[in-house]
C-alpha positions, 0 to 999 in steps of 0.5 A: 733812451733818446739821448743815447740814440742821439749820441750814437748818431753823433758818433757815427757822423763824427767817425764818417767825417773823420774818414772823409777828412783823412781821405781828403788830406791823403789826396792833398799830400799825394797831389 
């Protein structure tokens, strides 16, 4: 199902984005 695949890709993208943002904010807080 194409829709499911798209949703899965979107979820992966969002989670990786969240990780990056968290890492960035951590560095900002420390800096």
